[in-house]
C-alpha positions in Angstrom: -20.8 -0.6 -19.5 -21.0 -0.3 -15.7 -24.0 1.9 -15.8 -25.7 -0.9 -17.8 -24.6 -3.4 -15.3 -26.0 -1.4 -12.5 -29.3 -1.3 -14.3 -29.2 -5.1 -14.7 -28.0 -6.0 -11.2 -30.0 -3.3 -9.2 -33.0 -2.5 -11.3 -35.0 -1.4 -8.3 -32.3 1.0 -7.0 -33.7 4.1 -8.4 -33.8 6.8 -5.6 -31.5 4.8 -3.2 -28.5 6.3 -1.6 -25.2 4.6 -1.2 -23.0 5.9 1.5 -19.2 4.9 1.3 -16.9 4.9 4.4 -13.3 5.5 4.4 -10.8 6.2 7.2 -7.3 6.7 6.1 -5.8 7.3 2.7 -2.0 6.7 2.8 0.2 8.6 0.5 1.9 5.2 -0.4 0.8 1.6 0.2 1.4 0.5 3.8 3.4 -2.7 3.9 1.8 -3.6 7.2 -1.7 -3.1 5.8 -1.5 -3.6 2.0 -5.2 -3.7 1.7 -5.6 -0.2 3.2 -6.5 2.6 0.7 -3.5 4.7 -0.6 -3.5 7.7 -2.8 -3.2 6.0 -6.3 -6.1 3.6 -5.4 -8.3 6.3 -4.0 -7.9 8.4 -7.0 -9.0 5.5 -9.1 -12.0 4.8 -6.9 -13.1 8.4 -6.9 -12.9 8.4 -10.7 -15.2 5.2 -10.8 -17.6 6.6 -8.3 -18.0 9.9 -10.1 -18.6 8.0 -13.4 -21.2 5.6 -12.0 -22.9 7.7 -9.3 -24.5 11.2 -8.7 -22.3 12.1 -5.8 -24.0 14.6 -3.4 -23.0 16.5 -0.3 -24.4 14.9 2.6 -27.0 17.7 3.4 -28.4 17.3 0.0 -28.6 13.7 0.3 -30.5 13.9 3.6 -32.8 16.3 2.1 -33.4 13.9 -0.8 -34.2 11.1 1.6 -36.7 13.4 3.3 -38.4 14.4 0.2 -38.1 11.4 -1.9 -36.3 13.2 -4.7 -33.0 11.5 -4.7 -31.4 11.2 -8.2 -30.7 7.6 -9.4 -27.7 6.0 -7.9 -27.0 8.8 -5.4 -23.9 8.4 -3.3 -22.1 10.2 -0.5 -18.4 9.9 0.4 -17.6 9.8 4.2 -14.5 9.5 6.3 -14.4 8.7 9.9 -12.1 9.5 12.9 -10.1 12.5 11.7 -6.8 11.4 10.4 -4.3 14.0 9.0 -4.1 12.3 5.7 -7.7 13.2 5.0 -6.4 16.7 4.6 -3.1 16.0 3.0 -3.8 13.1 0.8 -7.6 12.6 0.3 -8.7 16.3 0.1 -6.6 17.2 -3.0 -7.9 14.1 -4.8 -11.5 14.9 -4.0 -11.0 18.5 -5.2 -9.3 17.1 -8.4 -12.5 15.2 -9.1 -14.8 18.1 -8.1 -16.3 15.9 -5.2 -17.5 16.7 -1.7 -17.3 14.5 1.2 -18.3 14.3 4.8 -15.6 13.9 7.6 -16.7 12.7 11.1 -14.2 13.8 13.8 -13.5 12.4 17.1 -12.3 15.7 18.7 -10.2 14.2 21.5 -7.5 13.3 19.2 -7.1 16.5 17.3 -3.8 18.5 17.5 -1.3 15.8 18.4 -3.6 13.1 19.9 -3.7 9.4 18.8 -6.3 6.9 19.0 -5.7 3.7 21.2 -5.5 1.3 18.3 -3.1 3.5 16.4 -1.0 3.5 19.6 -0.9 -0.3 19.4 -0.3 -0.4 15.6 2.6 2.1 15.8 4.1 0.4 18.8 4.3 -2.9 17.0 5.4 -1.3 13.8 8.3 0.5 15.6 9.3 -2.4 17.7 13.0 -3.2 16.9 13.3 -6.6 18.8 12.2 -9.9 17.3 9.6 -10.4 20.1 7.3 -8.1 22.1 7.1 -9.9 25.4 4.1 -8.4 27.3 3.5 -11.2 29.8 4.2 -8.9 32.8 1.2 -6.9 31.6 -1.1 -9.8 31.3 -0.8 -10.4 27.6 1.4 -12.9 25.6 4.9 -13.0 24.2 4.4 -11.9 20.5 6.8 -12.7 17.7 7.2 -9.6 15.6 10.2 -10.4 13.4 8.2 -10.4 10.0 5.3 -8.3 8.6 2.9 -11.3 9.0 3.9 -11.8 12.7 3.4 -7.9 13.3 0.0 -8.2 11.7 -1.1 -11.1 13.8 0.3 -9.4 17.0 -1.7 -6.3 16.3 -4.8 -8.4 15.6 -4.5 -10.3 18.8 -4.0 -7.1 20.9 -6.8 -5.1 19.4 -9.1 -8.1 19.8 -8.1 -8.3 23.6 -8.7 -4.6 24.2 -11.5 -3.4 21.9 -14.4 -3.8 24.0 -13.0 -3.0 27.6 -13.7 0.0 29.5 -12.0 2.9 27.8 -10.0 4.4 30.7 -8.6 0.9 31.5 -7.8 0.2 27.9 -5.9 3.5 27.5 -3.9 2.6 30.6 -3.0 -0.8 29.2 -2.2 0.5 25.8 0.2 3.1 27.1 1.8 0.5 29.4 2.4 -1.6 26.1 3.9 1.4 24.4 6.3 2.0 27.4 7.2 -1.6 27.6 8.3 -1.7 23.9 10.4 1.5 24.4 9.5 3.1 21.1 9.0 6.6 19.8 5.4 7.0 18.6 4.2 9.6 16.0 2.2 12.6 17.1 1.0 13.7 13.7 -1.5 11.0 12.7 -4.6 13.0 13.4 -5.7 16.4 12.1 -4.9 19.7 13.6 -7.6 22.3 14.2 -6.1 24.4 11.5 -6.3 21.5 9.0 -9.9 20.8 10.0 -10.8 24.5 9.3 -9.1 24.2 5.9 -11.4 21.4 5.0 -14.5 23.1 6.1 -13.5 26.1 4.0 -12.9 23.9 1.1 -16.7 23.0 1.2 -16.4 19.7 3.0 -19.0 18.6 5.6 -17.7 18.3 9.1 -19.7 15.9 11.4 -19.6 14.6 14.9 -18.0 11.4 16.0 -17.9 11.9 19.8 -14.9 13.1 21.8 -13.1 9.9 22.6 -14.5 7.4 20.1 -16.0 5.2 22.7 -18.4 2.2 22.1 -21.5 4.0 23.1 -23.4 0.9 24.2 -20.7 0.5 26.9 -21.4 3.9 28.5 -24.2 5.2 30.5 -26.8 7.4 28.8 -25.3 10.4 30.5 -21.9 9.6 29.4 -22.9 8.9 25.8 -24.8 12.2 25.6 -21.9 14.1 26.9 -19.6 12.5 24.3 -22.0 13.5 21.4 -22.5 17.1 22.7 -19.1 18.0 23.8 -17.7 16.6 20.3 -20.3 18.7 18.5 -19.5 21.9 20.5 -15.8 21.5 20.0 -16.2 21.1 16.2 -18.4 24.1 16.1 -16.0 26.2 17.8 -13.2 25.1 15.4 -15.1 25.5 12.1 -17.4 28.3 13.3 -20.5 26.6 11.8 -23.3 24.4 12.9 -22.4 20.7 12.9 -25.6 18.9 11.7 -24.7 15.2 11.3 -23.3 12.4 13.4 -21.7 9.0 12.8 -21.8 6.4 15.7 -18.2 5.2 16.6 -17.8 1.6 15.2 -21.5 1.9 14.2 -22.9 -1.7 14.2 -26.7 -1.4 15.3 -27.5 -3.1 18.6 -23.9 -3.9 19.2 -22.0 -0.5 19.3 -25.2 1.6 19.6 -28.8 1.0 20.5 -32.1 2.7 20.1 -31.4 4.8 23.1 -28.3 6.4 21.2 -30.6 7.1 18.3 -32.7 9.1 20.8 -29.6 10.7 22.2 -28.5 11.9 18.7 -31.6 13.7 18.3 -31.4 15.2 21.7 -27.8 16.4 20.9 -29.2 18.4 18.1 -28.0 16.4 15.1 -30.3 16.3 12.1 -29.3 12.8 10.9 -26.9 10.1 12.0 -25.1 7.3 10.2 -24.3 3.7 11.2 -22.0 1.1 9.6 -24.9 -1.2 8.8 -24.6 -2.3 5.1 -27.3 -1.3 2.5 -28.4 1.5 0.6 -30.8 4.1 2.1 -34.1 5.2 0.5 -37.1 7.3 1.4 -38.7 6.0 4.6 -35.4 5.0 6.2 -34.5 6.2 9.7 -32.5 9.3 9.2 -30.7 8.5 12.4 -29.6 5.2 11.2 -28.4 5.7 7.6 -26.5 2.7 6.4 -22.9 2.9 5.1 -20.4 0.4 3.7 -16.7 0.0 2.7 -16.1 -1.4 -0.7 -12.6 -3.1 -0.6 -12.1 -4.4 -4.1 -9.2 -3.1 -6.1 -10.3 -3.7 -9.7 -12.8 -1.7 -11.6 -15.2 -4.7 -12.1 -15.1 -6.1 -8.7 -15.5 -2.6 -7.2 -18.5 -2.0 -9.3 -20.0 -5.3 -8.6 -19.6 -4.6 -4.9 -21.3 -1.3 -5.3 -24.1 -2.7 -7.3 -24.7 -5.5 -4.7 -24.9 -3.0 -1.9 -27.5 -1.1 -4.0 -29.8 -4.3 -3.9 -29.7 -4.4 -0.1 -32.9 -3.0 1.5 -32.4 -4.1 5.0 -31.8 -0.6 6.4 -33.6 0.7 9.5 -36.9 2.3 8.9 -38.2 5.3 10.7 
């Protein structure tokens, strides 16, 4: 049924590549973020994707884009950032379905680190008072007595801090955590040993910088260093070449620019992925391969979302 629907809704999609983005796969639904992917939903989604698409390892997909020999409805599964649940929850599900995925890792958070946004999220989650008063730090007095209020506080704080200078942002985030007087988790991200296990299981390991900065906010020297040092760190861990890169945040002309496309080449990557929506095809810029995140939870809506993305042809061309 769904294959027929794909042929009707996206009849010109032969030879196109859909690249799906995931970040976390929670073991159980997260009450704070019920829309995020959890194990049961991810297992369903992987079953649907396997049934409707030809799921390829990233290297084979890139070769298919180069040669023009992609199978119909090709797909690649990718994960960004390097969360521990990629190993503990997602990997067993992928293996059960016989699927390979690519994992783009920000190396600065391995082995007990934590991304700045997760520090905020976990601070608000762990807050035991009805209000989080941050006025002395230049923020607001946030009510956090309900799940909805906690979500609103997290959104407000991330919105305030997302695009400021990274070192300043880290100082402010740590100050917020100290002000809340909470104990934060140190096991959100992968360990080096877990990353090696994923590589040994046949998963692709890709670069995602060291500190996950917005590249467009850095100098070219700083941006290149983030790319190169992240690549080298991963290659030391997995003892294999790291061939592919994903731009942090990944919005073209906002989070990265044409200069960073050039830098990705200079850093030695063979291809790079953005977060612009659309399906790639022969002739696309291999350093700006589009990706997207289908968020629907029912089989029909998920399939329609994937079919709609296949119709999009506004990817960057080489």
